[in-house]
N, CA, C and O atoms as a MOPAC input file, in Angstrom:
PM7 MOZYME 1SCF
protein

 N    121.74400 1   110.19600 1   176.37100 1
 C    121.77800 1   111.30900 1   177.30200 1
 C    120.91500 1   112.42300 1   176.71400 1
 O    121.00500 1   112.72900 1   175.52500 1
 N    120.08700 1   113.01600 1   177.55100 1
 C    119.19800 1   114.09200 1   177.11900 1
 C    119.48800 1   115.35500 1   177.91800 1
 O    119.84700 1   115.29200 1   179.09400 1
 N    119.32900 1   116.49200 1   177.27000 1
 C    119.46800 1   117.78300 1   177.93200 1
 C    118.20000 1   118.58900 1   177.73700 1
 O    117.63400 1   118.62000 1   176.64400 1
 N    117.76100 1   119.23400 1   178.79100 1
 C    116.57400 1   120.06600 1   178.73700 1
 C    117.00900 1   121.52400 1   178.79500 1
 O    117.60400 1   121.96300 1   179.78000 1
 N    116.71300 1   122.26400 1   177.74500 1
 C    117.07100 1   123.67900 1   177.65300 1
 C    115.81400 1   124.52700 1   177.80000 1
 O    114.75700 1   124.18100 1   177.27300 1
 N    115.93700 1   125.65100 1   178.52600 1
 C    114.78500 1   126.54100 1   178.62700 1
 C    114.69400 1   127.40000 1   177.37300 1
 O    115.55000 1   127.31600 1   176.49300 1
 N    113.64300 1   128.23500 1   177.29200 1
 C    113.43300 1   129.03700 1   176.08500 1
 C    114.53100 1   130.07400 1   175.86800 1
 O    114.64500 1   130.63700 1   174.77900 1
 N    115.34400 1   130.33100 1   176.89900 1
 C    116.47800 1   131.24500 1   176.78300 1
 C    117.72600 1   130.52600 1   176.25900 1
 O    118.74200 1   131.16300 1   175.98200 1
 N    117.64300 1   129.19700 1   176.12600 1
 C    118.77500 1   128.42100 1   175.63900 1
 C    119.72300 1   127.97500 1   176.73100 1
 O    120.83800 1   127.54100 1   176.43700 1
 N    119.30900 1   128.07000 1   177.98400 1
 C    120.15300 1   127.68300 1   179.10900 1
 C    119.86400 1   126.23100 1   179.47100 1
 O    118.70900 1   125.84200 1   179.64200 1
 N    120.92500 1   125.43200 1   179.58600 1
 C    120.77700 1   124.03700 1   179.96700 1
 C    120.31300 1   123.97000 1   181.41500 1
 O    120.98300 1   124.49000 1   182.30700 1
 N    119.17400 1   123.33600 1   181.65200 1
 C    118.59100 1   123.26400 1   182.99200 1
 C    118.69700 1   121.88200 1   183.62100 1
 O    118.69800 1   121.76900 1   184.84700 1
 N    118.78800 1   120.81500 1   182.80600 1
 C    118.77600 1   119.46600 1   183.35800 1
 C    119.38300 1   118.50200 1   182.35400 1
 O    119.15300 1   118.63100 1   181.15200 1
 N    120.16000 1   117.53200 1   182.83800 1
 C    120.74500 1   116.48500 1   181.99800 1
 C    120.47900 1   115.14900 1   182.67200 1
 O    120.67600 1   115.00800 1   183.87900 1
 N    120.03000 1   114.16200 1   181.89100 1
 C    119.77600 1   112.83100 1   182.42200 1
 C    119.80800 1   111.83100 1   181.26700 1
 O    119.62700 1   112.20400 1   180.10800 1
 N    120.03400 1   110.59200 1   181.58400 1
 C    120.03200 1   109.56200 1   180.54400 1
 C    118.61500 1   109.12300 1   180.19200 1
 O    118.40700 1   108.43600 1   179.19100 1
 N    117.64500 1   109.51400 1   181.00500 1
 C    116.26000 1   109.12300 1   180.80400 1
 C    115.43300 1   110.30800 1   180.31300 1
 O    115.34200 1   111.33400 1   180.98900 1
 N    114.83900 1   110.16200 1   179.14700 1
 C    114.02300 1   111.22700 1   178.56200 1
 C    112.86600 1   111.60900 1   179.48100 1
 O    112.55600 1   112.78900 1   179.63900 1
 N    112.22700 1   110.60200 1   180.08800 1
 C    111.08300 1   110.87100 1   180.96700 1
 C    111.48500 1   111.67600 1   182.20000 1
 O    110.68900 1   112.46600 1   182.70900 1
 N    112.70600 1   111.48500 1   182.68300 1
 C    113.18400 1   112.26000 1   183.83500 1
 C    113.31700 1   113.73100 1   183.46200 1
 O    113.02200 1   114.60300 1   184.28000 1
 N    113.75000 1   114.01500 1   182.25800 1
 C    113.85500 1   115.40300 1   181.80100 1
 C    112.47900 1   116.05000 1   181.71200 1
 O    112.29500 1   117.20000 1   182.11000 1
 N    111.52600 1   115.30400 1   181.19100 1
 C    110.16500 1   115.83100 1   181.07500 1
 C    109.56000 1   116.03700 1   182.46300 1
 O    108.86700 1   117.02800 1   182.69500 1
 N    109.81800 1   115.11000 1   183.38400 1
 C    109.31700 1   115.25700 1   184.75400 1
 C    109.91200 1   116.49300 1   185.41500 1
 O    109.22200 1   117.18300 1   186.16500 1
 N    111.18800 1   116.78200 1   185.14600 1
 C    111.84000 1   117.97900 1   185.68700 1
 C    111.13000 1   119.23000 1   185.16200 1
 O    110.86900 1   120.16400 1   185.92100 1
 N    110.82100 1   119.24400 1   183.87500 1
 C    110.12600 1   120.39400 1   183.28100 1
 C    108.75500 1   120.57200 1   183.92300 1
 O    108.33800 1   121.69300 1   184.21100 1
 N    108.06200 1   119.47100 1   184.14200 1
 C    106.74100 1   119.54900 1   184.77000 1
 C    106.84000 1   120.02400 1   186.21800 1
 O    105.98500 1   120.77600 1   186.68700 1
 N    107.88900 1   119.58500 1   186.92800 1
 C    108.08600 1   119.99300 1   188.32000 1
 C    108.17000 1   121.51300 1   188.43800 1
 O    107.62000 1   122.10300 1   189.36800 1
 N    108.86200 1   122.14000 1   187.48800 1
 C    109.02100 1   123.59100 1   187.51300 1
 C    108.00300 1   124.29600 1   186.61100 1
 O    108.16500 1   125.46300 1   186.25600 1
 N    106.95800 1   123.55900 1   186.25300 1
 C    105.84300 1   124.08900 1   185.47900 1
 C    106.28300 1   124.76400 1   184.18600 1
 O    105.76600 1   125.81500 1   183.80700 1
 N    107.25500 1   124.13600 1   183.51300 1
 C    107.67700 1   124.61900 1   182.20100 1
 C    106.78400 1   123.96100 1   181.15900 1
 O    106.80900 1   122.74100 1   180.99500 1
 N    106.00600 1   124.75600 1   180.46500 1
 C    105.16300 1   124.22400 1   179.40400 1
 C    106.01200 1   123.76800 1   178.23000 1
 O    107.15600 1   124.19900 1   178.08500 1
 N    105.46100 1   122.90500 1   177.39600 1
 C    106.24100 1   122.35500 1   176.27900 1
 C    106.69700 1   123.43800 1   175.30200 1
 O    107.60900 1   123.20100 1   174.50900 1
 N    106.08500 1   124.61200 1   175.34300 1
 C    106.53800 1   125.71100 1   174.48200 1
 C    107.68000 1   126.49400 1   175.12600 1
 O    108.24800 1   127.38600 1   174.49700 1
 N    108.02200 1   126.16800 1   176.38000 1
 C    109.07100 1   126.89300 1   177.08800 1
 C    110.35400 1   126.10300 1   177.27100 1
 O    111.27600 1   126.57000 1   177.93900 1
 N    110.42900 1   124.91000 1   176.68500 1
 C    111.66400 1   124.14400 1   176.78200 1
 C    111.90700 1   123.33000 1   175.52000 1
 O    111.00800 1   123.10800 1   174.70800 1
 N    113.13800 1   122.89900 1   175.39000 1
 C    113.55900 1   122.07900 1   174.26200 1
 C    114.31600 1   120.88000 1   174.82800 1
 O    115.22000 1   121.04800 1   175.64700 1
 N    113.95800 1   119.68300 1   174.40100 1
 C    114.62000 1   118.46600 1   174.84300 1
 C    115.51300 1   117.98500 1   173.71300 1
 O    115.04400 1   117.74200 1   172.60100 1
 N    116.82200 1   117.84600 1   174.00400 1
 C    117.77300 1   117.45700 1   172.96600 1
 C    118.52600 1   116.20500 1   173.36400 1
 O    118.88600 1   116.02300 1   174.52700 1
 N    118.76200 1   115.33900 1   172.38100 1
 C    119.58200 1   114.15500 1   172.56300 1
 C    121.04300 1   114.61300 1   172.51400 1
 O    121.48900 1   115.15800 1   171.50400 1
 N    121.78400 1   114.39400 1   173.60000 1
 C    123.17200 1   114.83100 1   173.68000 1
 C    124.12300 1   113.68500 1   173.35300 1
 O    123.81600 1   112.52400 1   173.62600 1
 N    125.25600 1   114.00100 1   172.77900 1
 C    126.27900 1   112.98900 1   172.46900 1
 C    126.84000 1   112.42900 1   173.76900 1
 O    127.04400 1   113.16400 1   174.73500 1
 N    127.08300 1   111.13900 1   173.78500 1
 C    127.64800 1   110.50500 1   174.97600 1
 C    129.06900 1   110.02100 1   174.72700 1
 O    129.63000 1   109.30000 1   175.55100 1
 N    129.65300 1   110.40600 1   173.60700 1
 C    131.02800 1   110.02700 1   173.28800 1
 C    131.97300 1   110.86900 1   174.13400 1
 O    132.19500 1   112.04300 1   173.83900 1
 N    132.52700 1   110.27400 1   175.18000 1
 C    133.35200 1   111.03000 1   176.13000 1
 C    134.63900 1   111.54900 1   175.50000 1
 O    135.26700 1   112.44800 1   176.06000 1
 N    135.05000 1   111.01300 1   174.35600 1
 C    136.26400 1   111.50400 1   173.70300 1
 C    136.06800 1   112.89300 1   173.11800 1
 O    137.03500 1   113.62900 1   172.91900 1
 N    134.81300 1   113.25600 1   172.84000 1
 C    134.52400 1   114.55300 1   172.21600 1
 C    134.06100 1   115.59800 1   173.21100 1
 O    133.72300 1   116.71400 1   172.81800 1
 N    134.03800 1   115.26100 1   174.49400 1
 C    133.59300 1   116.20300 1   175.51400 1
 C    134.77900 1   117.00100 1   176.02200 1
 O    135.77900 1   116.42600 1   176.45200 1
 N    134.67700 1   118.31800 1   175.97500 1
 C    135.72800 1   119.19200 1   176.48500 1
 C    135.28400 1   119.76100 1   177.82000 1
 O    134.16100 1   120.25000 1   177.94700 1
 N    136.14700 1   119.70100 1   178.80300 1
 C    135.83400 1   120.24000 1   180.12200 1
 C    136.54300 1   121.58000 1   180.24800 1
 O    137.75300 1   121.68100 1   180.04900 1
 N    135.77300 1   122.60000 1   180.58100 1
 C    136.31100 1   123.94400 1   180.73000 1
 C    136.30600 1   124.31500 1   182.20300 1
 O    135.29000 1   124.17500 1   182.88300 1
 N    137.44300 1   124.78800 1   182.69200 1
 C    137.53500 1   125.22400 1   184.07900 1
 C    137.01000 1   126.64700 1   184.16000 1
 O    137.57100 1   127.56000 1   183.55300 1
 N    135.93600 1   126.83200 1   184.90700 1
 C    135.31700 1   128.14600 1   185.02600 1
 C    135.62300 1   128.79200 1   186.37400 1
 O    134.84200 1   129.60300 1   186.87100 1
 N    136.74500 1   128.43400 1   186.95300 1
 C    137.14100 1   128.97300 1   188.24800 1
 C    137.40200 1   130.47000 1   188.10300 1
 O    138.34000 1   130.87700 1   187.41700 1
 N    136.57800 1   131.27900 1   188.74500 1
 C    136.68100 1   132.73200 1   188.62900 1
 C    137.99000 1   133.28000 1   189.19100 1
 O    138.40600 1   134.37700 1   188.81800 1
 N    138.64500 1   132.53600 1   190.08200 1
 C    139.86900 1   133.04200 1   190.67800 1
 C    141.01500 1   133.10200 1   189.67400 1
 O    142.02700 1   133.75400 1   189.93000 1
 N    140.86600 1   132.42600 1   188.53200 1
 C    141.91800 1   132.43900 1   187.52600 1
 C    141.79700 1   133.63700 1   186.58500 1
 O    142.70400 1   133.90100 1   185.79500 1
 N    140.70700 1   134.34500 1   186.66500 1
 C    140.46400 1   135.47300 1   185.77200 1
 C    140.81200 1   136.76700 1   186.50300 1
 O    140.50300 1   136.92500 1   187.68400 1
 N    141.44300 1   137.67000 1   185.80500 1
 C    141.78100 1   138.95900 1   186.40400 1
 C    140.55100 1   139.76900 1   186.70600 1
 O    139.48100 1   139.50300 1   186.15800 1
 N    140.68100 1   140.74400 1   187.55700 1
 C    139.57600 1   141.61100 1   187.92800 1
 C    139.22400 1   142.52800 1   186.76600 1
 O    140.08900 1   143.22200 1   186.23000 1
 N    137.94600 1   142.53100 1   186.37600 1
 C    137.50800 1   143.33400 1   185.22800 1
 C    137.05300 1   144.73400 1   185.61800 1
 O    136.63400 1   145.49900 1   184.74900 1
 N    137.12200 1   145.08800 1   186.88100 1
 C    136.62600 1   146.40700 1   187.30900 1
 C    137.56200 1   147.49700 1   186.97600 1
 O    137.28500 1   148.66000 1   187.27200 1

């Protein structure tokens, strides 16, 4: 599994195929100096799922 991160460190694309990640970067005209391609762990036992449902968080205003 590969993840494509932009230069800001934000995950933009995940795929099992390295070439698909590179094609995604090319589609959005991200030069090779503007992204990082990382091999991600595929061990599902170590993956933590976080619920980001905003309705569970109190109002910060």
